[in-house]
C-alpha positions, 0 to 999 in steps of 0.5 A: 500500499505504502509503495501504491501511494508513493507512485500514485504521489510521484505520478501526480507530481509528474502530471503538475510538473507537465502542466506547469511546463505546458503553462510556461510554454504556452506563455512563452509562445505569446513572446513576440519579436521585439517591436518596431517602436522600441528601435524607433525610441532608441534612435531619438534617444541616443541622438539626444543623449548624445547632444546632452553630454556635449553640452555637459562636457562644455559646462564649467566645472566650479568648485562646490561644497557639499554639506552633510547631515553631520555638518561635514563639508565635502568638496566637488565640482559642479556638473561633474561631482555626483552623490554617488562619489561623495558616498564612495568617498565615505565608504564603499559600503555606504555607496553600495547600501544607498538607493537614492540621495536627497539634495536640498530636500529634492530627491536626486539620482546617485549618478546625477552631477551636483550643480551647486552648493547644497545639502546632501542626505544619503537614503537607504531602503529602510527610508520610506521615500527611498522605498518608493524609488526602489519600487518605481525603478522596479516597475521600470524593470517590470515594464521592460519585461512585459514590452519584451513579452507581449509588445503592448503599449505601456501606460502608468507604472508607479510605486504603491504602498506595498510595492509597485504595478504597471499598466499595459494596453494589449488590444484583444488579449490579456494576462494570466497568472501562467505568465508570472514565471516567464516574466520573471525570468526575463526580470532576472536576465535584466537585473543581471544586466545591470542596466544603468537608469539614465535621465534625459531632459527632452522638449515635448515637441521630441517627446511627441515624435518619440511616443507617437506609437503610444496614444496614452503616452500622447494624452499624457504629454498633451494633457498633463504636461504643461511645461516645454520639457520633461524628463524620460529615464532609460534603462536597457531597451525601455525608455519611459516619460518619468520625472524619476528618480532611480536606482543605479542600475537594475542590479540593485534589485536583488529579488523581484516577484511578480504577485498578481495581476488585474484588468482595470481601466485607463485612468480609472474611467469605466468607459475608457480603454481596458488595460491589463496591470501587473503587480509586483514586489521587490527587494535589495536582499532575497531574505527580505522577499521571504520574510514579506512572504512569511508576512503575506502568509500571515496577513492572509490568515488575518484578513478582515474580509476573512474574519469578518465573515467567520465571526459574523461582523460585517459583510458586503453586498452588490446592491450597495457596493462600498456600503458595509453591513455591520450585523450584531456582534460588528455593530458592537464593536463599531458602538464600543469604539465610538463610546470609547471616543465619546468618553474621552470627548467629555473628559477633554471638553469636546461637544458633539454636534449632529450636522445634516448629510445633504447640502446644496452644492453652493456650500461645497462652492464656498468651501472649494470642495466642488471646484476640486472634489465633485468628481468624488461626491454623490450629487443629485438634483431636486426642484432645480438645485443641485445637492450632494452627500457630504463627503466630509463635515467641516464645511457643515461645522463652519456654518454651525460656527457662523449661525450666531456671533461668537465671543474669544470667551467661548474659543476654544470650540471643540466641535466633534461629530460622528456623522455619516460620510459618502465618497464616491470612490470607483467601484474597482478600488473598493476593498473591504472595509479599507476603502469604502463609500459610506463610512464615519469618522471621530471627526472633530474641529477645533476653533480656536485663537492663534495663541491657542494653537499649541495647547490644543495641538498638544492636546490633541497629541495626548489624545491620540497617544492615550487611544493608540496606547489602549490598542496597543500600537506604536506610532510615527510623527511627522511634520509637514510644512509649506509647500511652495504653492501656499495660500496665506501670509508667509509670517502666519505659516512661520508662526503656525510651523513654530507652534506645531514644533514646539507642541511635538517637542512638549510631547516628548515623542520623537518626530520628524520633519517633511519640508513642503509636504503640508496642504496648501491651506496649512501645516499639518502633522501626520500620524502613522500607527504600526500594526502586529505585522509591522505594517504602517497605517495613517489613520489619526490626522492633526491639520491646521486650516487657515483658509476655511475660516476666510471662505466662510468669513468666520469670525469672533470678537476679541477682548478689546471688541474687535472681530478676529478670524479663527484658526480651524484645527481639523483632527481624527484619532480612528480616522474612519471607524470602518478602516479601523475596525479593519485594522484592528480585526487584523492587528488582532487576528480575531482576537479581540481584547475583552473591552471590545469583544462581542463574545466576551463569556461562555457559560458552560454547563457540565450537563443538562442538570445545570443548565438553569444555573448556567443561564442564571449566571449568563442573566446576571452578566448580562444585566452587568453590561456584558456580552455572554452567552450560555451553550445549552445544547445537549447534542454536545459535551462540556469538552466540545462547547469549551472547545467551540467557545475558545475557537470562536474567540470567547475570552472566558469560558466559565464552567459551572456543575454541582460545586459551583451551584451550591457555592453560587461560584463559576470555574473560569478559563480562557480562550488560551486555555489558562485556567484561572479557576473557582470565583464567586459571581460578584468577584467574577463581575467586579473583575470583568468590569475591571478588565473592561474599564480599564481597557486591559489587552490581555486576559491573563491579567484576570 
């Protein structure tokens, strides 16, 4: 029998290998000869690159000073010395491990000559900006492989939060997962060749000639490029419209995996051409790819969509795409989160308001959203007027502030709102609870005087630290300052940025500055949390706004009787409640902490004779405000009931029999099978109340 099973196994393995080989060869058959447009592209590029190099040689090589982050100065020559030269001068190891440079706060290719005195930073893969550059370069490698294999027309190929993708137009055909192996083989060849990434600035007229074969690139040039020149990057035969920057050469990408593919529409428009999208992930070290694959396996087990179904928390239906149905146990989590925030609001001086869901378009025209955000709003006509469902609360809160005269004595006015919001996300972008159309936020707006900014920001930071500590999250803080295109007076910006920086210093947690990344209407603090899988999520936001008070002509009367303009602080800690539930589901892997658990206690009688006592205990705990059930199914054994309760993630299982009934006690164990033993029902209620009210994360503290 053993030999027979072994032969059968070998036979199945051979059949699988044959099928894989056939699939790979079929995919390989799709390989075309090198498309003519590649030679056309290279010919134009080579001519213009030769001209550029001649011009570069003629530029005067004047001495420059390069200042490093530690203050050390390195001498170089403009139009000759590169960031790579500087890195190599420090150590070859540093040069090899640097992904990209930052020159005067602008990302810069390592082989691009420096042009004047500058400040230089050398960024490794662990820097988020360097990671994005690395994945952008990897997208170009994938794009080169796709052009070679399919001969289609490339569209967009950006880095994304966890990897990258490239879109390609393949008229009348598609891409399947059987093609992945062929693409990865092509990628390995490209990486082995260590093709340099070259940057070239070109005239728009030359670019239109270069990309005349590709209607999508022509559209980008005509619709998106408003300058006379823009840049392309080349690696091997691939030349693509791109602002860059990129890694030095393709050999830097030591591990690249094609992870999935899908169909999409050009620029997400359902009436546009269908494109084939291929996603990938890459790393500078194969060990990092192995670790990423391990995390992906764990993430799949924790996927909130899977756990939401299994635990009967929530679901989606095609008749209301992007709008979640929360079942009773999911609604318990939702409401518990909101009540947690509400309790903090009361302690911290916030006042909750309820504002309308539907507003006349005139409101959104005043706020500026109609001009910039109308396509993301659900709008409709009624009695010859245009209305829209609100995508955010701030304009409505401005109306509340403005409905009567305000005194300086009322400020700061902290206005909170859990109102339902709607955003018209594209159907293809909807992803479980993380990308929805209908959601609620723990949204609040603080109307304050300029000299109250520091104290209010400090309060906001303390609020988010408390909440994230309860959840068990660590977090990072980044101050994003004035962008090039800003509105308002520079003195106001400088004072506001100083106030935010001083608040962050006082807060005592580490923080970084991201120059020029603030919104056009005010500086902001970006907060990212890290979950159990070391993934980063941005949920909280603290944003100063000088413009909405101007747009709505908001005023308060100061202590001298003069009208003054308030400042608005937009802030949220959970962000979208839906998205936070997704993050928490995956962070806890469905093992909810007691205070947030929709299944806190299961009472299990040792036999039918003790059903009445089990139900009495259940009722007592229910009356005390806990989520509790009693398993009175006569068809299951006691051990099976305990196991079922543990698998269903009940935090505590209470076993009751004759001993417990006679002494009015229960025998307590956890879902992880830690036995706490016998306690009275009164003692149990007190201990559970402590766990709930103190937001304790682990049942071990029972």
